C-alpha positions in Angstrom: 0.0 -0.1 0.3 1.5 3.3 -0.5 1.5 6.0 1.5 -1.0 8.5 0.2 -3.5 5.1 0.0 -2.1 4.2 4.0 -3.0 8.2 5.3 -6.1 8.3 2.7 -7.1 4.7 4.9 -6.3 6.2 8.5 -8.4 9.5 7.8 -11.3 7.0 6.8 -11.3 5.0 9.9 -10.5 8.3 12.0 -13.9 9.4 11.1 -15.7 6.4 11.6 -14.3 6.6 15.2 -15.1 10.1 15.5 -18.3 9.4 13.8 -19.3 6.6 16.3 -18.4 8.5 19.3 -20.9 11.5 18.3 -23.5 8.7 18.1 -22.5 7.0 21.1 -21.5 3.4 19.9 -18.7 1.6 19.6 -16.5 2.2 16.8 -17.1 -0.9 14.2 -12.8 -0.6 13.8 -9.8 0.7 14.8 -10.2 0.1 18.4 -6.3 -0.5 19.5 -6.3 3.2 19.0 -8.7 4.0 21.5 -8.1 1.4 24.0 -6.6 1.8 27.5 -4.6 0.0 30.2 -5.8 -3.6 28.2 -2.5 -4.8 27.0 -2.3 -7.9 29.0 -5.6 -9.0 28.6 -5.0 -8.1 24.5 -2.0 -10.5 25.0 -3.8 -13.3 26.8 -7.0 -13.3 23.6 -4.4 -12.5 21.0 -2.0 -16.2 22.1 -5.5 -18.0 22.5 -6.3 -16.4 18.7 -2.8 -18.0 17.8 -3.4 -21.5 19.3 -6.8 -22.0 18.1 -5.9 -20.7 14.5 -2.9 -23.4 14.5 -6.3 -26.5 15.3 -7.0 -25.4 18.9 -10.0 -24.9 20.5 -10.6 -22.3 23.3 -12.6 -20.0 25.3 -12.6 -17.0 28.1 -15.1 -15.4 30.4 -15.4 -12.0 30.5 -16.4 -10.3 33.6 -17.0 -7.5 35.2 -19.7 -5.1 36.0 -21.7 -2.3 34.0 -19.2 0.6 33.3 -16.6 -2.1 33.0 -15.6 -2.3 29.2 -16.7 -5.4 28.6 -18.3 -4.8 25.2 -15.4 -2.5 24.4 -12.9 -5.6 25.2 -15.5 -7.7 23.2 -15.7 -5.8 20.6 -11.8 -5.4 20.1 -11.3 -9.1 20.5 -13.2 -9.9 17.9 -11.4 -7.4 15.4 -7.9 -9.1 16.6 -9.7 -11.8 15.5 -10.2 -10.8 12.1 -7.3 -9.1 11.8 -5.8 -12.9 12.2 -7.8 -14.4 10.0 -10.7 -15.5 11.8 -14.2 -14.9 10.8 -16.5 -13.8 13.9 -20.4 -13.7 15.2 -21.5 -11.2 18.0 -24.4 -13.3 19.5 -26.4 -11.1 22.3 -28.2 -13.5 25.4 -32.1 -12.4 25.5 -35.7 -13.8 25.9 -35.8 -15.0 22.2 -31.8 -16.7 22.2 -31.6 -17.9 25.8 -28.8 -20.4 26.6 -30.4 -22.8 27.0 -31.6 -22.8 23.5 -28.8 -23.9 20.9 -30.9 -23.5 18.2 -31.2 -19.8 18.5 -27.8 -19.2 19.7 -27.1 -21.0 16.3 -29.2 -19.3 14.1 -27.3 -15.8 16.0 -24.1 -16.8 14.9 -24.9 -17.8 11.2 -26.8 -14.8 10.7 -24.0 -12.5 12.6 -21.2 -13.9 10.3 -18.6 -11.0 9.9 -15.0 -11.0 8.0 -13.1 -8.3 7.7 -14.4 -6.7 4.6 -17.8 -7.9 4.9 -21.0 -8.5 7.2 -23.8 -11.4 7.0 -20.9 -13.3 5.1 -22.3 -16.9 5.3 -22.7 -17.0 1.5 -19.4 -15.7 0.5 -17.4 -18.1 2.7 -19.6 -20.9 1.4 -18.5 -19.5 -2.0 -15.2 -19.1 -1.4 -15.1 -22.8 0.0 -16.3 -24.3 -3.4 -14.5 -22.2 -5.4 -11.2 -23.3 -3.4 -12.7 -26.8 -4.3 -13.2 -25.9 -7.8 -10.0 -24.5 -8.6 -8.0 -27.2 -6.6 -9.6 -29.9 -9.0 -8.7 -28.0 -12.1 -4.8 -27.8 -10.8 -4.8 -31.7 -11.1 -7.2 -32.2 -13.8 -6.1 -29.6 -15.8 -8.4 -26.5 -17.4 -9.7 -29.2 -20.2 -11.9 -30.8 -17.8 -15.7 -30.7 -18.8 -17.9 -29.0 -16.6 -20.0 -32.2 -15.8 -17.3 -33.8 -14.7 -16.1 -30.4 -12.5 -19.6 -30.7 -11.0 -19.4 -34.6 -9.8 -15.7 -34.2 -8.6 -16.9 -30.9 -6.9 -19.8 -33.1 -5.1 -17.8 -36.0 -4.4 -14.7 -33.8 -2.5 -18.1 -31.8 -0.3 -18.7 -35.1 0.9 -15.3 -36.3 1.7 -14.8 -32.8 3.5 -17.7 -33.5 5.7 -17.2 -36.7 6.5 -16.8 -36.7 9.9 -19.6 -34.6 10.3 -22.0 -36.9 7.5 -21.5 -40.0 9.4 -23.7 -38.3 12.2 -25.8 -35.9 10.1 -25.8 -36.0 6.5 -27.8 -33.0 6.3 -25.3 -30.6 6.1 -23.4 -32.2 3.3 -26.6 -32.6 1.4 -27.4 -28.7 1.9 -24.2 -27.4 0.9 -24.5 -30.2 -2.3 -28.0 -28.8 -3.4 -26.8 -25.0 -2.7 -23.7 -25.5 -5.5 -25.8 -27.4 -7.8 -28.7 -24.7 -7.7 -26.2 -22.1 -8.1 -24.7 -24.2 -11.3 -28.1 -23.8 -12.9 -29.1 -20.1 -11.6 -31.7 -21.1 -9.7 -30.7 -18.8 -6.7 -34.2 -18.8 -5.2 -33.1 -23.1 -4.4 -29.8 -21.4 -4.0 -31.1 -19.0 -1.3 -33.2 -21.5 0.5 -30.4 -23.3 1.0 -27.9 -21.4 3.1 -31.6 -19.8 4.9 -32.2 -23.7 5.9 -28.0 -24.2 6.8 -28.4 -21.0 8.8 -31.2 -22.2 10.8 -33.5 -19.6 9.4 -37.3 -20.2 10.5 -39.8 -20.7 7.7 -37.5 -22.9 4.8 -40.0 -24.8 3.0 -41.0 -28.3 2.3 -40.0 -27.8 -1.3 -36.3 -27.1 -0.4 -35.8 -30.0 2.0 -37.8 -32.0 -0.9 -35.2 -31.5 -3.3 -32.4 -31.5 -1.0 -33.3 -35.2 0.5 -33.3 -33.7 3.8 -35.6 -34.5 6.6 -36.0 -32.2 9.9 -34.8 -28.8 10.8 -31.4 -28.2 12.8 -32.6 -28.2 16.2 -30.8 -28.1 19.4 -29.6 -31.4 19.3 -27.5 -30.8 16.5 -26.4 -27.4 16.5 -23.0 -27.9 18.0 -22.5 -30.3 15.1 -23.6 -28.1 12.6 -21.3 -25.4 14.0 -18.8 -27.8 13.3 -19.3 -28.1 10.0 -19.3 -24.5 9.0 -16.1 -24.2 10.7 -14.8 -26.9 8.5 -15.9 -25.0 5.7 -14.3 -22.0 6.9 -11.1 -23.5 6.8 -11.2 -24.7 3.4 -12.2 -21.2 2.0 -9.0 -20.0 3.3 -9.9 -18.8 7.0 -8.0 -19.1 10.8 -11.6 -20.3 12.3 -14.1 -19.4 13.9 -14.6 -16.3 17.2 -17.7 -15.9 18.7 -18.7 -13.8 21.4 -21.8 -14.5 23.4 -22.7 -11.5 25.4 -25.1 -10.8 27.9 -25.3 -14.2 29.8 -26.2 -12.3 33.5 -29.8 -12.6 31.9 -29.7 -16.5 32.3 -30.2 -15.7 36.1 -34.0 -14.6 35.3 -35.2 -18.1 33.5 -37.0 -20.4 35.7 -34.6 -23.1 37.2 -34.8 -25.9 34.8 -33.9 -23.7 32.0 -31.2 -21.8 33.7 -29.8 -25.2 34.7 -30.2 -26.5 30.8 -28.3 -23.1 30.3 -25.4 -23.9 32.5 -25.1 -27.3 31.2 -25.0 -26.3 28.4 -21.7 -24.5 28.9 -20.3 -27.6 30.3 -20.9 -29.1 27.2 -19.2 -26.6 25.1 -16.0 -26.4 27.8 -15.5 -29.9 27.8 -15.8 -30.4 23.6 -13.3 -27.6 23.6 -11.3 -29.8 25.7 -11.2 -33.1 24.0 -10.6 -31.2 20.7 -14.3 -31.5 19.4 -14.4 -27.9 18.9 -11.1 -27.6 16.5 -10.7 -23.5 15.6 -13.4 -22.7 17.6 -13.0 -19.7 19.8 -15.9 -18.8 22.5 -15.9 -15.8 24.5 -18.5 -15.4 27.6 -19.2 -12.1 28.9 -21.6 -11.8 32.4 -21.9 -9.4 35.6 -20.3 -10.5 39.1 -23.8 -11.9 40.0 -23.5 -14.3 37.1 -20.6 -16.0 38.1 -21.6 -15.4 41.9 -25.0 -15.3 42.6 -27.1 -17.7 44.0 -29.0 -18.3 40.4 -26.0 -18.1 38.5 -23.4 -20.5 37.5 -22.2 -21.0 41.4 -25.9 -22.9 41.6 -23.9 -25.8 38.7 -20.8 -27.1 40.9 -19.5 -28.7 37.6 -19.4 -25.7 35.9 -18.7 -22.9 38.8 -15.6 -25.8 39.2 -14.3 -25.4 35.8 -14.5 -21.5 35.4 -13.7 -20.4 38.7 -10.5 -18.8 39.3 -7.5 -18.1 42.3 -7.4 -14.8 43.3 -5.4 -14.3 46.8 -4.1 -10.7 45.6 -4.1 -7.6 43.8 -2.3 -9.2 40.5 -5.5 -10.5 38.5 -4.5 -13.2 36.5 -5.9 -13.0 32.6 -5.0 -16.3 31.8 -7.2 -18.5 34.1 -10.6 -19.1 32.8 -11.9 -15.8 33.8 -11.0 -12.1 32.6 -11.9 -9.3 35.6 -12.1 -6.2 34.7 -12.1 -3.1 37.1 -14.5 0.1 36.6 -13.1 2.6 34.5 -11.7 5.1 36.3 -10.5 9.2 35.9 -7.2 8.4 34.3 -8.5 6.2 32.1 -11.2 8.5 31.0 -8.4 11.4 30.5 -6.1 9.0 28.9 -9.1 7.5 25.8 -10.1 11.6 25.7 -6.1 12.6 24.9 -6.3 9.7 22.1 -9.8 11.1 21.2 -7.9 14.1 20.4 -5.2 12.9 18.3 -7.9 10.5 16.0 -9.9 14.0 15.5 -6.8 15.5 14.4 -6.3 13.0 11.6 -10.2 12.7 10.8 -10.9 16.5 10.4 -7.7 19.3 11.0 -5.4 19.3 14.0 -7.2 20.3 17.4 -6.1 23.5 19.2 -4.3 22.0 22.1 -4.5 25.5 23.8 -8.8 25.3 24.1 -8.7 21.5 24.3 -6.1 21.4 27.4 -5.7 18.3 29.4 -7.1 20.3 31.9 -10.3 21.2 30.8 -10.8 17.5 29.8 -10.3 16.9 33.6 -13.0 19.6 34.4 -15.3 18.6 31.7 -15.2 15.1 33.4 -15.6 16.5 37.2 -18.6 18.3 35.6 -20.1 15.2 33.9 -19.5 13.2 37.3 -20.7 15.5 39.6 -23.8 14.8 37.4 -24.0 11.0 38.4 -23.2 10.6 41.8 -19.3 10.8 40.9 -19.2 7.6 39.4 -17.0 7.8 36.7 -17.2 4.1 35.6 -21.1 5.1 33.9 -20.4 7.9 32.3 -17.4 7.5 29.1 -20.1 6.8 26.5 -21.8 9.9 27.8 -18.6 12.4 28.1 -17.1 10.7 24.7 -20.3 12.1 22.9 -20.0 15.6 24.3 -16.7 15.5 24.2 -16.6 14.9 20.4 -19.5 18.1 20.7 -17.1 20.1 22.0 -14.1 19.0 19.3 -16.5 19.9 16.6 -17.4 23.5 18.0 -13.5 24.2 18.5 -12.9 23.4 14.9 -16.1 24.9 13.3 -16.1 28.5 15.4 -12.6 30.4 16.4 -14.6 32.0 18.8 -15.9 29.2 20.7 -14.3 29.3 23.8 -15.0 25.6 26.0 -13.7 27.2 29.4 -16.3 29.6 29.0 -19.1 27.9 27.0 -19.5 24.5 28.0 -22.1 23.4 30.7 -23.1 19.4 31.1 -27.3 20.1 30.8 -28.6 16.7 31.5 -32.0 17.5 30.0 -31.0 16.7 25.9 -30.1 12.9 27.4 -33.7 12.3 28.4 -34.7 9.2 26.4 -31.5 8.2 25.6 -30.3 7.6 29.2 -29.7 3.3 29.9 -31.0 2.2 33.0 -27.4 2.1 34.9 -27.1 6.0 33.9 -30.3 6.5 35.2 -30.3 4.9 38.4 -27.4 7.1 39.7 -28.3 10.4 37.9 -29.0 13.2 40.8 -32.0 14.9 40.0 -31.4 18.5 40.2 -34.5 20.5 41.6 
């Protein structure tokens, strides 16, 4: 990449970061540029990903209260994974996709597949896999191979690549074979139905299953099997593996005991499958609040799971190589560091920030003004602060006469309706 191209790419990424902060969301890329205090954790995750890319399987549980940066670390971990050639997926546990319903989680994984280049990437992944098979056959048989022979050889390769999976459930290979044939004959509706069925989408008609020779649908009993099959496809398409983040697991605590326990037993099953080597090239990140790990309705209530992911913590030195990464709450020092990084990014996105108007002293004063309205809780304000801070940077660039020291006041009125429950809970009401 030439120097001007690299500069343009940095500028575009910088604009994207500032735009996301302006909207109060986590940027889609460039997260290493605003990360603070996560070097050790990132190093551990990076080494895990390297191990998984060589054929291993691994997991990590990220534990922290609201305001500890769980969402950011998950996004950063998935960004690291994509940079290492992984396909990623971000799943949120909810009433619609509870932990004990593996089919619903599998469906979310498929619908949220993302590569470095694109989102909703399942079609690209399957196409790349089939193209790689055809290329391999042509390299052996020569370019003169007839279409019918190429198609027959490719179908045999589809079966061969999924032999271990097909012995237990042949439906994945059948659906992929149907997708391949449908594309070759121009039947794109059938091809789309095949991808939909592979992704466990609801309402895939009987017509597709009849043409594919498939009975039934993907359910909880075979969801992990299909996930393994998809990872085989990903590897064959040239990717390092699959990294999945399963977020907001604390919602499991609100379920009835039988559903809760079934969800926790699912985690035991996944951890044991990874340790046995049954899920190669799979990396799973799980997030939750401390109550999920230690509460009476949490993981502690299932001793086999608690034994597998509990940590040894006898001093102030946290060890993220243990099953859990334990995040501390965000503090003023970290927020100041982020703000200074945002100043640098803004300068690359638009124009050089006036460091006299936007001084380190002003940043500290601004943090103090905002935290005073939230009971002094720095850990709940990073999103609000950064949104306000970008507004100050914008006005400083747009208006030479703008002086934030004289003009900036934090008015919480305009935040009504957009505050999250954790932010609302600590907000100081003014009369």
